[in-house]
Each structure stands twice: as structure tokens, then as C-alpha cells.
N, C-alpha and C positions, 0 to 999 in steps of 0.2 A: 594504495593511498600513500602519499608522501608525508614525510616528517616535516612539519611546518615550523618555521623559525619564530613566528609570533606567539606560538603556544608554549606553555610550560611542558616539561617532560611528562608530567602526569596527564595533562590535557591531551597530548599527542597519543599516549597509550590508550586513553579512554576513547578518543576519536577513531583511531585505527581499529580497535576491537569492535566498537559499535558498527562501524561501516562494514566490517567483514561479516558480522552477524546479520546486518540488514541485507547484505547481498544474497542471502538465502531466499529473499523474496522472489528472485527470478525462477528458481526451480519450483517453488511453491505455486507461483502463478501459472507455470507451464502445466503442472500436475492438475491444478484447478481447472484449467482449460480442458484437459482430457476427461476429468470427472463431469464437467458441464456437458461436454459432447455426448458422453455415454448416457447420462441421465436424460438429456433431451431426446436421444434416440429411443430410449426405453419408454419415455412418456409419449412420444409420437406414435410408437408402435401400439401402445395400449389404447390411446385415444382413437386411432384409426380403426382399431378392431374392438371397440368398447362393447359391442353386442356379444361377440364371441367370448371376450374376457369376462364379462359380467355373468355368463353362464357357468364359468369355472370358479370364480372367486365369490366370496360372500360380499354383500354390499358394504359392510363395515371395513373389511380388508381392502377393498378397492378404494373406498373413500379415504381411509387413513394412509394407505400406500401412496396414492396420488398426492395427497396433501404433504406428506413427508418428502416426496421427490421434488415437488414444487418448492418447498422450503429449502431443499438442498440446492436447487437451481438459483434461488435468490441469494443464498449465502455465497455461492460460487461466483456470481456476478460481483458481489462486494469484494470477495477475495481477489478477483482479477483486477478490479478497479484500483484497489489499494496496492497491489503488486506493481502495476504500471506506474502509479504515483510515486511509490518508493524508489523504483529503479530510475525514474526520471530525476528524482531528487538526488540520488547518488551520482548519477551521470553529471548533473548540473554542478554539484559540489566539486567533483573531481576536475571538471573542465574549468570552473571558476578559479580553483587553486592553481591550475596549470597556467591560466592566463595571467594571474597576479604574481607568479613566481619570478618573473624577469626583474633585473635591477631597475629598469626604467619604470616598471609598474610599481615597484616598492617605493621609489622616490615620489611618484604621483600619489600613492596612498598616504605617504607621510605628510605631504602637503595638504591633501584632501581632509585628513583627520583634523586639521585646524578649523575647518568649516563644516563640521559634521552635520549640523542642522540643515545647511544648504543642500548637501549631498542627499540627505534623507528626503527632504521635500521634493527634490528633482526626481529621485527614483520613484517615490510613491505617486507622484503626479501623473505618471504614465498609465495608472490603473484606475478602474472604476471601483466605487464602493461595492461590496464590503472588502474586496482585496486590498484596497488602499489602507484601510484600518489594520488588516491583518499584517500587511507588510511593514507598516509603521511600527506596530508593536513588536514584530520580529526584529526589526532594525534596532529598536531600543534594547531588547533582550540581548542581541548580539554585541552591543557596545558594553554591556555589563558582564557577559559570559561568552567567550569566544567560540565555545562549542555548543551553544544553546540550540542552534539549528539542527545539529546532528542528534542531540538529545531529544529534540522534538520529533525527529523521525521515529524514535522509539514508540511513541504513541501510535503512529501510523502502522508500524510493524506489529504492535500488539493487537490492533483491530484486525489486521490482515490475518494474524495467526488464529484469533478467535473465530473469525468468519470461516477460515479453512477447516478448523476442527468441526464447526457446526455443519459445514457442507459435507464433510466426510461422514459424520455421525448420522445426520438426517438421511443422506443417501443410502447408507447401510441399513438403517432402520426401515426405510421405505421398501427396500428390496426384501428384507426379512418379513415384513408384514405381508407383502404380496406373495412371497414364497410360502409362508406358513398359512396363508388364507386359502390355499387350494384345497 
């Protein structure tokens, strides 16, 4: 991440640190994929051989183990979704700043700032509701706080992290219930 001229030194520090923290979404997403794959294989093996497995496990253990593993799968899907969204946001932000770093772009931005309402209306007109409203509110927040978009990624990162923890905990509990139910 580059140091940006239009930000204060404090805003630059906050932005760089947050973007580096959020970049951990990539390995979390990759690990979530491996967990998803493993849990799906275990679920598939149990479901294909449910008659044999039901002779070994108590009905409660089988029911609870499968429910916990399915919960782990659902949390894994959320983790992967938010990981992809966050990495796309990071890539978009970095590419946007690269595009706007040239002297020509800075001159255009300076002129465009004079007609901010027009720029906002043109940008959001390309989208359908509810994205139009979300982008309009994001544009307004960005005019008041230059790093509001990066701070907003923090909410996405928080959801990703909670879903990842739940995926791991539910998967572990599911395997424990199945293992102890023998």
C-alpha cells in the first residue's frame, strides 16, 4: 500500500495498518477451503455409509455430529464468501489508488471535486438498487472521511473472522461428538 498525498499522516498509518491486517483474509479463506473440503468428505463418507455408521454410533451422536458438521460447512461458506469479498476490496482499492496517482489524474480529480454531486450521480447511476443506495451513502461517507471505505472493510473482516472461528469450532465439536459416540 502506498502513502497517499491526500491523507494526513495519521490516516496513512491507519490505512496501511488496516489494509495489512485485512490481507490476512487470503490465508484464512484458503484454510477455510481446506476445512470445507475435509468436512464435506467426512459428511459424504458418513452419509454414503449411514447404515454401517448407525450400527457403530448412537443415534444422538450421529444426529449431533452431523448437525455440527453441517453447521461447520455453512460457516465455511460464509468465511470463503467474505474472504473473497475482502480480497476483492483490497485489490480494487490498491488498483484505484494506482490509477489515480498520476499527475494527470490528480488534476482531473481536483477539477471533478468542484462538481462532486454530478460525479456521485453518474457513478451510482450505473447500478441498480440497493447497490445504488449503498454506493451513494459510501460516496457521502468518503467525502467526509477519506479512509471510511477501508474502515468499513473492518466490519467485513470481523464477520469473516467470526465465521472462521465458528467453522473451526463446529467442525471440531462435530468430529469429537462422532468420535466419542462410538
